Steps between C-alpha positions, in 0.01 A plus 500: 500500500351441845736462794404139563640401159819707519719189513353398162520839328774401256277226362171688519632823348624307198186286466251560221252279684485660844190715525354350183345184638205350312268473798227306320666244271273327248548126454253492209738703282840398638731246340750462779862418436820556691678816396727767646221746424245303705590493867158433655323163523234396246177700519312225682782368717376421850748423776718629780721694258201735470496555877768769481426840648488749217671836537359811341718740307376774736402507865151593612532497876304825529234412243137473604299212353122534467314179415137547396305186587597240759420186301760231441663699214561801724607288797745316273643829375559614858681174577733542201563869573634388838681180403648580160510881495597548866243778536439573872163347585397817682514683164221282355137608535191316379191700402183291476134601484397177677479451876718188498810411302507216249291625208324205336670250734231527762369275775285613790197425717410271786290194572202704623467734200667276244849504351568646157768443238442645155744250351775250572850420386588208274878480533775292341872431537622741232371826651858619522438862603253411774727232646797737462320738736341257742816300561602806705168583670458359854261205521141537617517225763849347500759668726802694375698455281235325288328677211161498328658288226629253760145461634361466149743221416450324833126489441487415130787250505308299759139558396476451122232683307271299274135475404272201469198700384626775269180484292150403610161493326152346515429628850821406669645209305875511439566541129793336325777761487784266405498608134535837330300372204679708237486400136820494296380820333462680833832369629660643188323832563668518842839424345447769236405748771820423691697556179322827416675833555352714774478806278270312260231447765395857579129538582413141402263308727520135600173414327621658176789254489389169651228271365161442662614143575804632689283737703274207595788270601599385846831677446335838463265443793795410723715785367242778504364422847847470650616835358161677449520543123192593299466417130515871412825562686841567349655224290840658567452460875386141448822434305713655775326277755575192291870589492505596868345175622601255228718308744197438724265379228490141622390619845200709393240224495553385858647829631832341597663798327402726790632583845275687744566699818377396842287811544334756275695739276493792744627312804756305293657777292382851585525494878852351531643720222325808640633427850851453363493832314350696788749351745774628269346847514271519195194723552156389376259793477146372443179683406706724273383537142748603229294679236758623251868554427668823393806483274776735396692464176876540505642449154392156384405384849172528686528518878229462764487823699192442716222261594149638542336316789185498708499398866218537751300687237771763452709545187876538536819482299821303558801666337793297370860574410669370186655220705173377649308213342137398453363150437131485406269200476285573196146367473346246734333167443302528826401867474127571554432162660132473598410283798204288600405241760249224569198721441639780281630483143822683416349684201158528342649498151834547324521868407764578240431874507703555818805298401848641545396797715650396834824629647745233382385530141472880507864534608613281209276694261649827622848368428393377155367847414849637556681253274427198276789329682248415774285288271125482455321424827161507328591172325476331839233684699225576247313171475420354839249262341806316366747559784289421807416203710377427847650304786341380822671408825317237703549479877364156582396324817430123470212442257385284211727710277808418710410130488472520121834681484668200661418293190724727291776546759832315485533539879258571781415874476582547870839323481708809412609330179408551134122477453374534140846577360368798306174589332224249428320613183137419426509450124123503442448816705355782291723733702801266463531503878804373690575465870805416707594414854865565577684386810309583816506714698522756219537780756723471809215603732242267340316271748560125475142419398490757217602451137560783252435429132517714189259494204518677166345481154589630155166553325334809643234534228334159537208394718567224749383146435282501813489865608376682192715810544836625383758439772574869582130554573488217754518518877742276683221259589398475135859427396517234772177351367639483145820338630309245706285416198813412304625289791173308520409625849252776421244316713720583801545867416338624822762316705780640281375862516457478876866401542667708226589871489551639150707807413467602135749708300408618150817628328444699179865491386622167633608372156549838334871415461393224257313732264633502140791739465772618266852631538491838669175442688695444822795713617846360558609487864702818448337685210745639248615851583402491869785529746349439843167325440416132467164325464440152637231236544279306262465762227860556392703346220773248570685294243346158553319471831126451542238693697280397794781354712680644800821391328448744213418781745819429695697504174377850417596625846849358460544646152386841623787514750770373265399731216434818699826486694699333221605219731777284357275194515248309288154363569520163320237417242257211550649172613642325190287189554295576186813436290591176677466210256370280782204730562434550130483123450293450814265780393448349155418162652268658758304691235453169320361343820800274542504381142826507304614827351633505142830316484484374858559133420802583288639723771455225757691260277787746467524591868431163660791396716676837465569775752210704359233231516345658810399822320202313352181457704430151626335302222168344595400414144522154348797463263412585143567265210843596377496689171773496238614846610516405866689185400763721337519706817550172681812450289605855592454413867719192455766727351477730805537195725811390313655842557424474871667158508812644336508783757493241776 
C-alpha cells in the first residue's frame, strides 16, 4: 500500500473492495439496496459524499501524462489528474494540432473584422461533472475566492432565461409555441421509446420509428432545433436525450429550462480552466499533430510505447514508459470547417468524397485498424451530407435588423441581460433557420454599440425561400437577405448589409455523433486490454450520457483518470431526476399540453390534503364529473383521512 494510507493498512489489506472500484456505475441496470457487500452510494447519487479525494492503489508521481487534443474533454482530464490522482501538474503535457486551445469551444475575432463562434452552450442545472470542475476554477470577473460556478449562479439566479418568440413564421410573426401538439398515439410512442431497451435500438433512425405526424409536430420542431437532430439520426441517441432532459421537459417551449453564460464558450470555460491548469504547471504544446500510436503487447495487456508526431513540418517520436499515460480525443465535430464572409461562400458544394481524411479522423482510423476495441470511425465520418450544417456569426451595428430583433427580445439587447433567451426558429424557412442573441456583450472586448448574434440551419440540401440557393453555397450577404426576408424587412436589406459583418462556418461533421450506431461502433473510455491509453470526447461510449454537450465530454475526461489510475472513486451516473416520480408526472402532463394524464384525477383524490399532495403539478383544468371509480377512490381518501385523525 502507499505510504499515505499506512495508518489504514489493516483495513485495506483485508478489503476485497479496495482497488476494485466500479468507476462508471450504471443506474439503468442497478437495483440499489443496502448490503454489507455494497459500500458505495447508488450509481446516480449526487452530493457532497462524492466529493472525497480518491486514492489510487499505486502512486504515479513520476508518470508523464500526454493529452492529445485540448478541447473540454482533455482539459477536464487534466483537472482530474491533478485533483483526484495527485499527479504533479508539471508532468502533464497537451499535444494539439491547433494554434489555440479549446477544440470546438471557440470564440475569436474583433469588431472590425467580425467575431466568430461556431456554436454556443445550452446549459442546465444537472451538468454535474462540469459544475464539479468549475466550482474550483477561479472566476472570470469576480475576485478570489469566487469561482466560475459562483459567477454563473450570480448571473442566472438574477437574470432568468425565457423566450417570448421561440417560433416565428409568415415573415416575422410570432407563432404559437405554447403547445406540443402531440396526438395520444405519438405521446404513447415517446413512452414506448423511454421503456425500450438500449440494445434493441441499434442502427435505427428517428424517422423509422416515429410517425409523419410526430415529425410535423411543434414538439419535434422545438426538440430538433434545440438539439440539432435530423430525422435520419440515431433513435438511440434521441432516447438517451429524452432520459437525460426529462426533468426539463416543461421548460423546453419557453426555454426556461436553460441557463446561459455571460460570455461565449471560449471566454467562459476554456480560458479560465486553461489558465488554472497552466498556473499549476501544465504544459500546452500547440501546432503539434499526433499521427499515430505505437503499442507493445505484454501478456494480455497492450501498452502505448510511443506517439508519432509532426511539429513544424518535421516528424518525431515521443517515447513512453509503462507508467506513462496517454489520453486521446478521437474524431472531431468541427474538423475541416470551411469559412466564408459577406461576399464569399464557405463551400461551392458539399463533397462527400473527401470525408474523414483529416487529421483527427485519421488518428482514430489508425487506432481502429489496430483493434476492433476502438470502434468504427467510418460510421460517423463517411456521410457529410447527413452530418453537416452551417452557422453564421453576425457582428451588428445598429440597423433595421437590430430594431426588428428588439421585437423578439425579452430585454433590451444592450442591457446586459437575457435577450432572446435562446434560439428563435423560423418554422416556414426552407432551411429551417434559427437565430439567437445571448447576453451582450458576448465577448469581453466587444464595443458597447455592437451586438453579436448566431445563426444556424438544419436543411443543407434545400433552396432558400427568397434566395434560390442551398445555404452552403450562399455568401454572408445572401444569408442575411434570406434572414431579412423571413423577418419581413427584406426591403431594408441594404441598410442591414452595410451594418452587419458575417463570418460563416460550414462544419461537415457537426452532428456526426448523432449518426445511427450500434454497440461496438464507439470505443469505451479505456478500451479493454489497454493499460495506459484512454479515449475521450464525443465519440466514446458511456453508460447513459448523451453526445453534443460539454457535460458528456467532461464525463469522459473524468472517467479516463479514474479508470487508468484505478482511483478509489466513482464518476456518478446521470442525475437521478429521470426516476423522480414528480418529473415523470410533470413530463406526462407536459406532453399532453397540460391535459390530465391517465389516472390523474384519481391520484389527486387520493393525495389531496396529504403530505404528498405537492408532487402533482398545479391543476389548471376544470374539475371533471366524478365517475363511479373516482367516487370509490373518494371513499379511500376518506379512509386515509380517518387514519390521519387517529394518528393525531
